[in-house]
N, C-alpha and C positions, 0 to 999 in steps of 0.2 A: 352660409353663402355670403361672400363679400359683395357689398353693393357698389355699383358704379357711382361716381359723383358727376353731377351736372352743374357746372360752375354758373353762378349768377342767376339761377332760376329755381323756383319752388318745385318740390317733388311731392308726390302722394305715395304713401307706403301701402302696398297691396297686402291682402290677407295671408300671403305666404312670406312676408318680410321683404319682398323685392321692391325697390324704389322705382317709380316711373315719372318722367317729367310731367308736370301738371299741364303744360301747353305743348302740343305737338303739331305736326304738319300732315294734312291729309292729301291724297292724290286721286280721290274719286273723280271720275269723268275726264281724267287726263289721258285722252286717247292718243294724242300725238307724242310719240315716245321721245323725240328730240325736245319738245316743249316740257315734258314731264321731267326729263333728266336735268334740264337747265333750271327748272323750278326747284327741284330737290337740292341741287348744288347751292343755289342762292339761299334756300332755307337754312341749309347747314352752315353756310358762311355767315348768315344773320344771327345764328345762335341756337336755332332749333336742334334738339338732340333726339327727338322721337319722330319717326316717320311711320305713317299708317298706310298700308297697301292691302291688296287682296287679289287672289287669283283671278277673280272675275273682272277686275279692272284691266287686266291684260297689260299692265305696265310694270310688272315686278322686274323684268330685265332692265328697264330704265332706272328704276330705283337702285338696283344693285350696282349698276354702272356709275350712277351718281355718287354712291357711297365710296366706291373705289377711287373716283376722281376728285373727291371733295377735299382731300388732304387731312381729313379727320379719321382717327383710328376707329375701326369697327367697334372696338371695346368701349368707346366713348358714346356710342349710339344705342338707342332703344328701337329696335325694328319689329314692327307688327305686321302679320299677314292673316288671311282668313281662308278657311276651306269652303269651297262653293257647294251648293245643294247636290249637284250631279255626282260629287265624290263623297257623299255621305255613306256611312257604313265603315266598319272596322278596317277591312283591307284596303278599301279605295281611299280612305283618308291617309293611311300610311303612305300610299303611293303618291298622293296628291301633295303631301307634306314634302317628300323627297323632291318632287318636281319644283316646288316653291323654292327650296333651298338651292337647287341648281340654277334656276332663273335668277335668283338673287346673288348668286356666287358666294353663298355664306355656308358656314358649318353649323350654325344654330340660329334659332329665332329667340328674341326676347319675349315675344308673346304671339300666340297663335289662337284664333278665335273661330267658333262656328258661326258662319255668316247669317243663317236663317234657321229657325227651329222647325224644319220640315224633314220628312223622310226619316231614315234611320240616324237621327242625330245622337242617339244613345250609343250606337256602335262607334260613331265618330268620337264621341267623348272618351270611350274606352281607349281608343287609339291615342288621343291627346294625353290622357293620364299616363299611358306607358311611355310616350315620348318625353313627357315632363319628368317622370321618374328616372329616365335614362340621361337627363340633363341636356337633351336636344332642344328643349323649349324651356325658358326660365319661368314663364307664367302662362296659364291657359284660361280662357274665358269665352264669352258668347256675345252675340249681337242680336238685337230685335227679339229678345226672349220675353214673353209675358210672365206674369206672376205664376200662371198655371204651368207653363213650360218650365220655369225655374224649379217649381215644386216637383215636377216629374223628374227633372235632372237630379235634384237633391236626393230623391228616393232611389236613384239608380247609379250613384257615383260614389267614390271614395275621396276625390279631390274636388273641393268646391271651386266655382269659377271666381276669378279675381276681379272681373269686370263684366258689366253688361253694357254694350254699346248700342244706344238707342237714339231715335229721332228726338231731339230735345232742343228747344230754343224758346225765347220769351213768349211766343204766341201758343206754344204747345209744350207744356212743362212736365207732363206725366207724373204728377205729384204722388199718386198712389204707388206707382212702380218705383219712384225715387225712394219712397218710404220702405218699401219691401227690400230694395237693395241695401239701404242702410242697415236695416235690422238684421240682415244676413251677411253683413261685412262684405258686401260686393260694391265696388266702386261704380258709380254711373259715369259713362263716357258719352257725351252728346255727339252725334253726327249731325251735320248741317247746322252748327251752333248759331249761325247768323241767319237761319231761316231761308237759306238759299237766295240770299239777296232780296228778300221780300221788301217791296217798296214801301208799303205801309209801315212796316217795322222800322226800317232805316230812316224814315221821315217823321217818325213819331215825335210830336212836340215835346213831350216830357223827357224823352231820351236825348233830344237835341239840347235841351236846357242843361241836363246833367253834363253832357259832352263839352258844352261851352264853359261851364264852371271849371272843368279840369284841363281845358285846352286840348281835348281829345275828340276823336270822331265817335259817332254812335256805335260803329262796329267795335271800337276799343272798349267802350263802356259795357257793351254786351259780353265781350269776352272776359272783361274784369268781373262781371257778375257771375259768369260761369265758374271762374277760378275761386271766388269767394264762397260759392256754394259747395265747394269741395269736389267739383267735377274735374275729370281729366278731358281736355278739350282739344279738338283737332281741326282748326280752320284750314281751308284750302284756298289757293290762288295761284295763278301763273304770272300775275303782274308783280314785278320786283318791288315796287313801291308799296303794294299792299301786303306783300309777304313781310316786309320790314314793319309796316304799320301794325299788323296783327300781332307782332312779337313785342311791340313796344307798350306793354300793359302792366309792367311791373313797378312803375314809379308813382302810382296813385292808388287810392283805396276809396271805395264807396261806403257811405254811411248807412246806418240801418234804415233810415227813411228812403234812401235812394234804392237800396236793395229791394225794399218792399214795393216801390213803384215799378220796378221790373217784374217782380212776382205778380203784380196785379194785371199785367198784360195777357195772362194766360187765357186763351179762348177754349182750350180743350179740343181744338180742331187740328188734325194733321194737315201737313202740306204734301205728304208723301204716302207711302204704302202702309196698310194696316196688317200686321202680322196675323191678326185673327180673321181676316177676310178669306173665306174658302176659295174665292176666285183667284185671289192673288197667290195663295198656297198652290193651287192647281197650276197656275201659270208658271210659278218659280220651279216647280218640279219638272216642268217640260223644257226649261232653258238649259240647253246643252251648248257649251262654248268650247272652243279649241284651246284648252288649257291643260 
């Protein structure tokens, strides 16, 4: 399989040999489709080549239109989407994937992920494996999978996941799960890498000091930390200046002591949802969207 080239930015090689840009653009919570389309076009013009969406975000149509209007060839982009819980199971996932392609106006996906480890996710994975073997998806992976769920998947699959997309930022680093991912050649992909704009984090005195040293912002320092940890990171913003700022992180490098300062900020406390919470699982299984 011939890899794409992503000029001027680092890539991470997945366990199936496919290269993915180390820094991408996320579109979670972009419910205004015009705003989402404009943000994605701006991101692509800025230099981002990986766009991460999902069926449940209900903005795949905007992402697809932005790609068409960006002036950049589809072949130069890495597009990710995700199957939602309501479509888990072999047949449903096959149908959901086709709907995603139609909304995106694309013939294939670079990566397709299982969004949450609930319901018949093993049936979904079988569908993903088939679509992968047919060449309709270049890489397959998961989101929010715990060690236990990854073990269950391993015991019931033939193609290992390339990525586990999880909540991860300086105040919640999931080091045990990071370690498991690494041991099993699964790339860790943080979502909400900046802690969803956590004020305490962005105003941290130690991070501010590091930022001043490099003439960068705290957000840029955090993104640089993610990259140097070997993660594939997907910050999001609808603000043009912030979209540019988040991409401008390739011209400096944190030292070992600075990396350790960021690592030391881990509190072990989530800012969002716990995949192991039975109430959250029950809630997610009941979420039915018009997708």
